[in-house]
TORKOL-4160 file (C-alpha; in steps of 0.2 Angstrom, whole numbers, padded with zeros to 4 digits, m for minus):
371
<pt num="1" X="0318" Y="0199" Z="1290"/>
<pt num="2" X="0333" Y="0211" Z="1290"/>
<pt num="3" X="0321" Y="0226" Z="1297"/>
<pt num="4" X="0315" Y="0214" Z="1309"/>
<pt num="5" X="0330" Y="0210" Z="1315"/>
<pt num="6" X="0337" Y="0228" Z="1317"/>
<pt num="7" X="0321" Y="0233" Z="1324"/>
<pt num="8" X="0315" Y="0219" Z="1334"/>
<pt num="9" X="0295" Y="0217" Z="1339"/>
<pt num="10" X="0298" Y="0233" Z="1350"/>
<pt num="11" X="0300" Y="0243" Z="1335"/>
<pt num="12" X="0286" Y="0235" Z="1325"/>
<pt num="13" X="0274" Y="0239" Z="1342"/>
<pt num="14" X="0279" Y="0257" Z="1340"/>
<pt num="15" X="0276" Y="0259" Z="1323"/>
<pt num="16" X="0258" Y="0250" Z="1327"/>
<pt num="17" X="0256" Y="0262" Z="1341"/>
<pt num="18" X="0260" Y="0278" Z="1330"/>
<pt num="19" X="0248" Y="0271" Z="1315"/>
<pt num="20" X="0234" Y="0270" Z="1328"/>
<pt num="21" X="0235" Y="0285" Z="1335"/>
<pt num="22" X="0236" Y="0294" Z="1319"/>
<pt num="23" X="0221" Y="0287" Z="1312"/>
<pt num="24" X="0211" Y="0290" Z="1328"/>
<pt num="25" X="0218" Y="0306" Z="1327"/>
<pt num="26" X="0212" Y="0308" Z="1310"/>
<pt num="27" X="0195" Y="0300" Z="1313"/>
<pt num="28" X="0191" Y="0312" Z="1328"/>
<pt num="29" X="0187" Y="0327" Z="1320"/>
<pt num="30" X="0174" Y="0342" Z="1316"/>
<pt num="31" X="0168" Y="0342" Z="1298"/>
<pt num="32" X="0161" Y="0356" Z="1289"/>
<pt num="33" X="0155" Y="0351" Z="1271"/>
<pt num="34" X="0152" Y="0363" Z="1256"/>
<pt num="35" X="0141" Y="0367" Z="1243"/>
<pt num="36" X="0155" Y="0363" Z="1228"/>
<pt num="37" X="0156" Y="0345" Z="1237"/>
<pt num="38" X="0173" Y="0349" Z="1248"/>
<pt num="39" X="0173" Y="0342" Z="1266"/>
<pt num="40" X="0185" Y="0352" Z="1278"/>
<pt num="41" X="0190" Y="0341" Z="1292"/>
<pt num="42" X="0197" Y="0348" Z="1308"/>
<pt num="43" X="0194" Y="0359" Z="1324"/>
<pt num="44" X="0178" Y="0369" Z="1324"/>
<pt num="45" X="0182" Y="0384" Z="1333"/>
<pt num="46" X="0167" Y="0396" Z="1330"/>
<pt num="47" X="0153" Y="0400" Z="1318"/>
<pt num="48" X="0147" Y="0417" Z="1321"/>
<pt num="49" X="0139" Y="0430" Z="1309"/>
<pt num="50" X="0143" Y="0425" Z="1291"/>
<pt num="51" X="0157" Y="0415" Z="1294"/>
<pt num="52" X="0165" Y="0399" Z="1300"/>
<pt num="53" X="0181" Y="0396" Z="1308"/>
<pt num="54" X="0190" Y="0378" Z="1307"/>
<pt num="55" X="0207" Y="0374" Z="1313"/>
<pt num="56" X="0214" Y="0362" Z="1301"/>
<pt num="57" X="0229" Y="0350" Z="1302"/>
<pt num="58" X="0239" Y="0355" Z="1285"/>
<pt num="59" X="0231" Y="0373" Z="1283"/>
<pt num="60" X="0231" Y="0381" Z="1300"/>
<pt num="61" X="0215" Y="0392" Z="1305"/>
<pt num="62" X="0203" Y="0393" Z="1289"/>
<pt num="63" X="0188" Y="0404" Z="1286"/>
<pt num="64" X="0174" Y="0398" Z="1276"/>
<pt num="65" X="0157" Y="0408" Z="1271"/>
<pt num="66" X="0143" Y="0402" Z="1278"/>
<pt num="67" X="0135" Y="0403" Z="1262"/>
<pt num="68" X="0145" Y="0389" Z="1256"/>
<pt num="69" X="0143" Y="0378" Z="1269"/>
<pt num="70" X="0129" Y="0363" Z="1268"/>
<pt num="71" X="0132" Y="0353" Z="1284"/>
<pt num="72" X="0140" Y="0353" Z="1302"/>
<pt num="73" X="0147" Y="0339" Z="1311"/>
<pt num="74" X="0157" Y="0340" Z="1328"/>
<pt num="75" X="0163" Y="0326" Z="1337"/>
<pt num="76" X="0163" Y="0334" Z="1354"/>
<pt num="77" X="0153" Y="0346" Z="1363"/>
<pt num="78" X="0150" Y="0363" Z="1358"/>
<pt num="79" X="0139" Y="0378" Z="1364"/>
<pt num="80" X="0125" Y="0383" Z="1352"/>
<pt num="81" X="0118" Y="0399" Z="1355"/>
<pt num="82" X="0101" Y="0402" Z="1348"/>
<pt num="83" X="0093" Y="0419" Z="1345"/>
<pt num="84" X="0080" Y="0419" Z="1359"/>
<pt num="85" X="0094" Y="0418" Z="1371"/>
<pt num="86" X="0096" Y="0397" Z="1375"/>
<pt num="87" X="0113" Y="0392" Z="1374"/>
<pt num="88" X="0115" Y="0371" Z="1373"/>
<pt num="89" X="0130" Y="0364" Z="1375"/>
<pt num="90" X="0132" Y="0347" Z="1365"/>
<pt num="91" X="0138" Y="0339" Z="1350"/>
<pt num="92" X="0129" Y="0344" Z="1334"/>
<pt num="93" X="0126" Y="0339" Z="1319"/>
<pt num="94" X="0114" Y="0345" Z="1303"/>
<pt num="95" X="0096" Y="0336" Z="1298"/>
<pt num="96" X="0092" Y="0333" Z="1281"/>
<pt num="97" X="0083" Y="0351" Z="1280"/>
<pt num="98" X="0098" Y="0359" Z="1284"/>
<pt num="99" X="0095" Y="0364" Z="1302"/>
<pt num="100" X="0108" Y="0363" Z="1315"/>
<pt num="101" X="0102" Y="0349" Z="1330"/>
<pt num="102" X="0109" Y="0341" Z="1343"/>
<pt num="103" X="0116" Y="0325" Z="1339"/>
<pt num="104" X="0107" Y="0309" Z="1349"/>
<pt num="105" X="0117" Y="0293" Z="1345"/>
<pt num="106" X="0125" Y="0291" Z="1331"/>
<pt num="107" X="0118" Y="0303" Z="1317"/>
<pt num="108" X="0122" Y="0298" Z="1298"/>
<pt num="109" X="0129" Y="0312" Z="1288"/>
<pt num="110" X="0119" Y="0322" Z="1278"/>
<pt num="111" X="0116" Y="0315" Z="1262"/>
<pt num="112" X="0109" Y="0325" Z="1244"/>
<pt num="113" X="0099" Y="0318" Z="1232"/>
<pt num="114" X="0107" Y="0316" Z="1215"/>
<pt num="115" X="0106" Y="0332" Z="1205"/>
<pt num="116" X="0097" Y="0343" Z="1221"/>
<pt num="117" X="0107" Y="0358" Z="1221"/>
<pt num="118" X="0114" Y="0360" Z="1238"/>
<pt num="119" X="0105" Y="0373" Z="1250"/>
<pt num="120" X="0117" Y="0384" Z="1263"/>
<pt num="121" X="0116" Y="0380" Z="1280"/>
<pt num="122" X="0100" Y="0385" Z="1289"/>
<pt num="123" X="0105" Y="0398" Z="1303"/>
<pt num="124" X="0090" Y="0405" Z="1306"/>
<pt num="125" X="0087" Y="0402" Z="1325"/>
<pt num="126" X="0106" Y="0400" Z="1330"/>
<pt num="127" X="0115" Y="0415" Z="1335"/>
<pt num="128" X="0132" Y="0410" Z="1337"/>
<pt num="129" X="0143" Y="0392" Z="1339"/>
<pt num="130" X="0159" Y="0390" Z="1348"/>
<pt num="131" X="0167" Y="0381" Z="1359"/>
<pt num="132" X="0163" Y="0377" Z="1379"/>
<pt num="133" X="0170" Y="0390" Z="1391"/>
<pt num="134" X="0177" Y="0382" Z="1406"/>
<pt num="135" X="0166" Y="0389" Z="1424"/>
<pt num="136" X="0184" Y="0398" Z="1427"/>
<pt num="137" X="0195" Y="0406" Z="1415"/>
<pt num="138" X="0206" Y="0422" Z="1412"/>
<pt num="139" X="0216" Y="0432" Z="1401"/>
<pt num="140" X="0229" Y="0445" Z="1404"/>
<pt num="141" X="0242" Y="0456" Z="1397"/>
<pt num="142" X="0256" Y="0466" Z="1403"/>
<pt num="143" X="0265" Y="0481" Z="1393"/>
<pt num="144" X="0280" Y="0489" Z="1394"/>
<pt num="145" X="0289" Y="0504" Z="1384"/>
<pt num="146" X="0305" Y="0514" Z="1388"/>
<pt num="147" X="0314" Y="0527" Z="1377"/>
<pt num="148" X="0331" Y="0535" Z="1383"/>
<pt num="149" X="0340" Y="0549" Z="1373"/>
<pt num="150" X="0357" Y="0557" Z="1379"/>
<pt num="151" X="0367" Y="0571" Z="1371"/>
<pt num="152" X="0360" Y="0587" Z="1367"/>
<pt num="153" X="0344" Y="0584" Z="1376"/>
<pt num="154" X="0343" Y="0571" Z="1389"/>
<pt num="155" X="0325" Y="0562" Z="1389"/>
<pt num="156" X="0318" Y="0547" Z="1398"/>
<pt num="157" X="0302" Y="0541" Z="1397"/>
<pt num="158" X="0293" Y="0524" Z="1404"/>
<pt num="159" X="0275" Y="0517" Z="1401"/>
<pt num="160" X="0267" Y="0501" Z="1409"/>
<pt num="161" X="0253" Y="0494" Z="1409"/>
<pt num="162" X="0241" Y="0479" Z="1411"/>
<pt num="163" X="0226" Y="0470" Z="1412"/>
<pt num="164" X="0219" Y="0455" Z="1421"/>
<pt num="165" X="0203" Y="0447" Z="1417"/>
<pt num="166" X="0195" Y="0432" Z="1428"/>
<pt num="167" X="0179" Y="0425" Z="1421"/>
<pt num="168" X="0168" Y="0414" Z="1432"/>
<pt num="169" X="0154" Y="0408" Z="1421"/>
<pt num="170" X="0144" Y="0424" Z="1416"/>
<pt num="171" X="0155" Y="0435" Z="1428"/>
<pt num="172" X="0168" Y="0444" Z="1423"/>
<pt num="173" X="0180" Y="0456" Z="1432"/>
<pt num="174" X="0191" Y="0467" Z="1423"/>
<pt num="175" X="0208" Y="0476" Z="1433"/>
<pt num="176" X="0216" Y="0486" Z="1421"/>
<pt num="177" X="0230" Y="0499" Z="1425"/>
<pt num="178" X="0241" Y="0512" Z="1415"/>
<pt num="179" X="0259" Y="0523" Z="1421"/>
<pt num="180" X="0268" Y="0536" Z="1413"/>
<pt num="181" X="0282" Y="0543" Z="1418"/>
<pt num="182" X="0294" Y="0556" Z="1409"/>
<pt num="183" X="0308" Y="0568" Z="1409"/>
<pt num="184" X="0316" Y="0580" Z="1399"/>
<pt num="185" X="0332" Y="0588" Z="1402"/>
<pt num="186" X="0327" Y="0586" Z="1420"/>
<pt num="187" X="0309" Y="0593" Z="1420"/>
<pt num="188" X="0297" Y="0579" Z="1422"/>
<pt num="189" X="0284" Y="0581" Z="1407"/>
<pt num="190" X="0274" Y="0566" Z="1412"/>
<pt num="191" X="0267" Y="0559" Z="1428"/>
<pt num="192" X="0252" Y="0550" Z="1428"/>
<pt num="193" X="0243" Y="0534" Z="1432"/>
<pt num="194" X="0226" Y="0526" Z="1431"/>
<pt num="195" X="0217" Y="0511" Z="1438"/>
<pt num="196" X="0200" Y="0505" Z="1433"/>
<pt num="197" X="0189" Y="0490" Z="1439"/>
<pt num="198" X="0174" Y="0483" Z="1432"/>
<pt num="199" X="0162" Y="0469" Z="1435"/>
<pt num="200" X="0151" Y="0462" Z="1420"/>
<pt num="201" X="0138" Y="0451" Z="1422"/>
<pt num="202" X="0130" Y="0442" Z="1404"/>
<pt num="203" X="0111" Y="0445" Z="1403"/>
<pt num="204" X="0101" Y="0440" Z="1388"/>
<pt num="205" X="0109" Y="0439" Z="1372"/>
<pt num="206" X="0124" Y="0450" Z="1368"/>
<pt num="207" X="0120" Y="0461" Z="1383"/>
<pt num="208" X="0128" Y="0463" Z="1399"/>
<pt num="209" X="0127" Y="0473" Z="1414"/>
<pt num="210" X="0141" Y="0482" Z="1421"/>
<pt num="211" X="0149" Y="0491" Z="1438"/>
<pt num="212" X="0165" Y="0501" Z="1436"/>
<pt num="213" X="0176" Y="0512" Z="1450"/>
<pt num="214" X="0191" Y="0523" Z="1442"/>
<pt num="215" X="0204" Y="0532" Z="1450"/>
<pt num="216" X="0218" Y="0542" Z="1440"/>
<pt num="217" X="0229" Y="0555" Z="1445"/>
<pt num="218" X="0241" Y="0567" Z="1434"/>
<pt num="219" X="0254" Y="0580" Z="1442"/>
<pt num="220" X="0255" Y="0590" Z="1424"/>
<pt num="221" X="0235" Y="0593" Z="1425"/>
<pt num="222" X="0236" Y="0597" Z="1443"/>
<pt num="223" X="0226" Y="0583" Z="1446"/>
<pt num="224" X="0228" Y="0575" Z="1463"/>
<pt num="225" X="0212" Y="0562" Z="1461"/>
<pt num="226" X="0198" Y="0558" Z="1450"/>
<pt num="227" X="0187" Y="0546" Z="1456"/>
<pt num="228" X="0173" Y="0540" Z="1444"/>
<pt num="229" X="0158" Y="0526" Z="1449"/>
<pt num="230" X="0144" Y="0520" Z="1440"/>
<pt num="231" X="0133" Y="0506" Z="1433"/>
<pt num="232" X="0125" Y="0503" Z="1415"/>
<pt num="233" X="0122" Y="0491" Z="1402"/>
<pt num="234" X="0133" Y="0485" Z="1388"/>
<pt num="235" X="0133" Y="0477" Z="1371"/>
<pt num="236" X="0144" Y="0465" Z="1361"/>
<pt num="237" X="0141" Y="0470" Z="1342"/>
<pt num="238" X="0155" Y="0457" Z="1338"/>
<pt num="239" X="0165" Y="0444" Z="1349"/>
<pt num="240" X="0183" Y="0440" Z="1345"/>
<pt num="241" X="0190" Y="0430" Z="1331"/>
<pt num="242" X="0193" Y="0439" Z="1322"/>
<pt num="243" X="0182" Y="0456" Z="1325"/>
<pt num="244" X="0180" Y="0463" Z="1344"/>
<pt num="245" X="0167" Y="0478" Z="1345"/>
<pt num="246" X="0159" Y="0482" Z="1362"/>
<pt num="247" X="0150" Y="0496" Z="1369"/>
<pt num="248" X="0145" Y="0502" Z="1385"/>
<pt num="249" X="0134" Y="0516" Z="1392"/>
<pt num="250" X="0131" Y="0520" Z="1411"/>
<pt num="251" X="0127" Y="0536" Z="1422"/>
<pt num="252" X="0141" Y="0540" Z="1434"/>
<pt num="253" X="0147" Y="0550" Z="1448"/>
<pt num="254" X="0161" Y="0558" Z="1445"/>
<pt num="255" X="0174" Y="0567" Z="1459"/>
<pt num="256" X="0186" Y="0577" Z="1457"/>
<pt num="257" X="0201" Y="0586" Z="1467"/>
<pt num="258" X="0216" Y="0598" Z="1461"/>
<pt num="259" X="0231" Y="0604" Z="1469"/>
<pt num="260" X="0232" Y="0625" Z="1474"/>
<pt num="261" X="0249" Y="0626" Z="1467"/>
<pt num="262" X="0253" Y="0638" Z="1482"/>
<pt num="263" X="0243" Y="0644" Z="1497"/>
<pt num="264" X="0232" Y="0660" Z="1497"/>
<pt num="265" X="0238" Y="0676" Z="1505"/>
<pt num="266" X="0238" Y="0680" Z="1523"/>
<pt num="267" X="0221" Y="0684" Z="1530"/>
<pt num="268" X="0212" Y="0677" Z="1515"/>
<pt num="269" X="0207" Y="0660" Z="1523"/>
<pt num="270" X="0215" Y="0642" Z="1524"/>
<pt num="271" X="0224" Y="0633" Z="1510"/>
<pt num="272" X="0211" Y="0622" Z="1501"/>
<pt num="273" X="0210" Y="0609" Z="1487"/>
<pt num="274" X="0201" Y="0615" Z="1473"/>
<pt num="275" X="0186" Y="0600" Z="1472"/>
<pt num="276" X="0169" Y="0597" Z="1463"/>
<pt num="277" X="0159" Y="0583" Z="1461"/>
<pt num="278" X="0145" Y="0581" Z="1447"/>
<pt num="279" X="0134" Y="0567" Z="1438"/>
<pt num="280" X="0139" Y="0561" Z="1421"/>
<pt num="281" X="0137" Y="0550" Z="1407"/>
<pt num="282" X="0152" Y="0538" Z="1402"/>
<pt num="283" X="0152" Y="0529" Z="1384"/>
<pt num="284" X="0166" Y="0516" Z="1380"/>
<pt num="285" X="0170" Y="0507" Z="1366"/>
<pt num="286" X="0182" Y="0493" Z="1361"/>
<pt num="287" X="0188" Y="0489" Z="1343"/>
<pt num="288" X="0198" Y="0475" Z="1338"/>
<pt num="289" X="0201" Y="0469" Z="1320"/>
<pt num="290" X="0212" Y="0456" Z="1313"/>
<pt num="291" X="0220" Y="0461" Z="1298"/>
<pt num="292" X="0228" Y="0449" Z="1288"/>
<pt num="293" X="0231" Y="0436" Z="1301"/>
<pt num="294" X="0229" Y="0435" Z="1317"/>
<pt num="295" X="0248" Y="0440" Z="1322"/>
<pt num="296" X="0244" Y="0457" Z="1316"/>
<pt num="297" X="0228" Y="0469" Z="1322"/>
<pt num="298" X="0222" Y="0487" Z="1322"/>
<pt num="299" X="0214" Y="0492" Z="1340"/>
<pt num="300" X="0205" Y="0508" Z="1346"/>
<pt num="301" X="0197" Y="0511" Z="1366"/>
<pt num="302" X="0192" Y="0525" Z="1371"/>
<pt num="303" X="0181" Y="0532" Z="1387"/>
<pt num="304" X="0172" Y="0547" Z="1386"/>
<pt num="305" X="0165" Y="0555" Z="1401"/>
<pt num="306" X="0151" Y="0570" Z="1399"/>
<pt num="307" X="0146" Y="0580" Z="1413"/>
<pt num="308" X="0128" Y="0582" Z="1416"/>
<pt num="309" X="0128" Y="0595" Z="1433"/>
<pt num="310" X="0145" Y="0601" Z="1428"/>
<pt num="311" X="0152" Y="0607" Z="1411"/>
<pt num="312" X="0166" Y="0595" Z="1408"/>
<pt num="313" X="0171" Y="0583" Z="1394"/>
<pt num="314" X="0183" Y="0569" Z="1398"/>
<pt num="315" X="0190" Y="0559" Z="1384"/>
<pt num="316" X="0202" Y="0545" Z="1386"/>
<pt num="317" X="0210" Y="0537" Z="1370"/>
<pt num="318" X="0223" Y="0523" Z="1365"/>
<pt num="319" X="0223" Y="0516" Z="1346"/>
<pt num="320" X="0237" Y="0506" Z="1336"/>
<pt num="321" X="0245" Y="0492" Z="1330"/>
<pt num="322" X="0249" Y="0473" Z="1336"/>
<pt num="323" X="0260" Y="0464" Z="1328"/>
<pt num="324" X="0263" Y="0445" Z="1335"/>
<pt num="325" X="0283" Y="0441" Z="1338"/>
<pt num="326" X="0285" Y="0424" Z="1345"/>
<pt num="327" X="0276" Y="0414" Z="1358"/>
<pt num="328" X="0265" Y="0426" Z="1368"/>
<pt num="329" X="0276" Y="0441" Z="1364"/>
<pt num="330" X="0271" Y="0456" Z="1355"/>
<pt num="331" X="0275" Y="0473" Z="1348"/>
<pt num="332" X="0262" Y="0486" Z="1349"/>
<pt num="333" X="0265" Y="0506" Z="1341"/>
<pt num="334" X="0252" Y="0515" Z="1350"/>
<pt num="335" X="0245" Y="0533" Z="1350"/>
<pt num="336" X="0236" Y="0539" Z="1366"/>
<pt num="337" X="0225" Y="0555" Z="1365"/>
<pt num="338" X="0217" Y="0563" Z="1381"/>
<pt num="339" X="0207" Y="0579" Z="1382"/>
<pt num="340" X="0200" Y="0587" Z="1397"/>
<pt num="341" X="0188" Y="0599" Z="1394"/>
<pt num="342" X="0190" Y="0609" Z="1410"/>
<pt num="343" X="0208" Y="0605" Z="1418"/>
<pt num="344" X="0216" Y="0615" Z="1433"/>
<pt num="345" X="0220" Y="0633" Z="1429"/>
<pt num="346" X="0235" Y="0636" Z="1419"/>
<pt num="347" X="0234" Y="0616" Z="1412"/>
<pt num="348" X="0232" Y="0612" Z="1394"/>
<pt num="349" X="0217" Y="0604" Z="1388"/>
<pt num="350" X="0223" Y="0589" Z="1378"/>
<pt num="351" X="0240" Y="0575" Z="1381"/>
<pt num="352" X="0248" Y="0566" Z="1365"/>
<pt num="353" X="0259" Y="0552" Z="1367"/>
<pt num="354" X="0267" Y="0542" Z="1355"/>
<pt num="355" X="0274" Y="0523" Z="1362"/>
<pt num="356" X="0281" Y="0508" Z="1356"/>
<pt num="357" X="0278" Y="0494" Z="1367"/>
<pt num="358" X="0283" Y="0478" Z="1372"/>
<pt num="359" X="0267" Y="0466" Z="1376"/>
<pt num="360" X="0266" Y="0450" Z="1384"/>
<pt num="361" X="0250" Y="0440" Z="1384"/>
<pt num="362" X="0244" Y="0426" Z="1397"/>
<pt num="363" X="0229" Y="0416" Z="1400"/>
<pt num="364" X="0218" Y="0407" Z="1389"/>
<pt num="365" X="0214" Y="0410" Z="1367"/>
<pt num="366" X="0206" Y="0426" Z="1372"/>
<pt num="367" X="0220" Y="0437" Z="1373"/>
<pt num="368" X="0216" Y="0448" Z="1360"/>
<pt num="369" X="0198" Y="0454" Z="1367"/>
<pt num="370" X="0207" Y="0468" Z="1377"/>
<pt num="371" X="0222" Y="0480" Z="1369"/>
């Protein structure tokens, strides 16, 4: 009576509502049953390769080896990708034979006969299971690096880069760029920028078609403009969480224009830019791997352009470690290496950059697809 008097009927109502909501939340969960009889409840995020990831209330994200899983039940529709390329969005369950099936009505949980040794879940026809992606989604990041030294030497370096990648169903557009500017004792030691535009269309299984167009400028390389354009094919070996490995190969057309440092002597003709056009092959690789937690990852990406009608080879790379700070902020320690086999006259073939970068991610849960 004393408690009722202090809280009143309103207090009792709030307690009942809280208990009801908590009970519903606990009941509404995906379940993963293991060979040893354990049941892991939570939100099934992805089944890919030999692992499943479940977001649990008490332990956060838990990774489970699929050889230990005997059954999966979901309380919501998920996308099941089959080996033959089919994709089905449906609530899923496990048959008595241990095969992933689409739930029709209320399916009873898998029951094992007493004394029967549990068998691993049969995923022979299933390539992956993941959450249903909305038709429109986007990811992106902005990176900023700055270093200033004053005293015996004056050094200033600014580095900006970013990526925006909206997706419409199976279509994805990638817009990324990078700008570097540096001075040492009043002399410019870095002045370059790069912009890449790419369109990707998912085809069959992990294959995709791509179109790209990129633009580059580098003052110290005396590169006034490099334009590359082409179309080709790409393949996802591993999609994110926790490993990303994506490659592409495409024939390309490359146009390069170099600045002439000084005009020719009188009578030797007009001053012209040094230009060349050539056919090439462009190879790209993007790799990202979570280490001991999703907040710490190692990454590497590169673009390799090999001349077919010109003796040219261009390599652009970036690799490093990424540390999640809080919310959407991260710290990256990055090393960039660029190589140009045939630079302008008096220009060096290689460029190195060591960067400490503050990064801000925005968009959906797929931000670690690209670094």
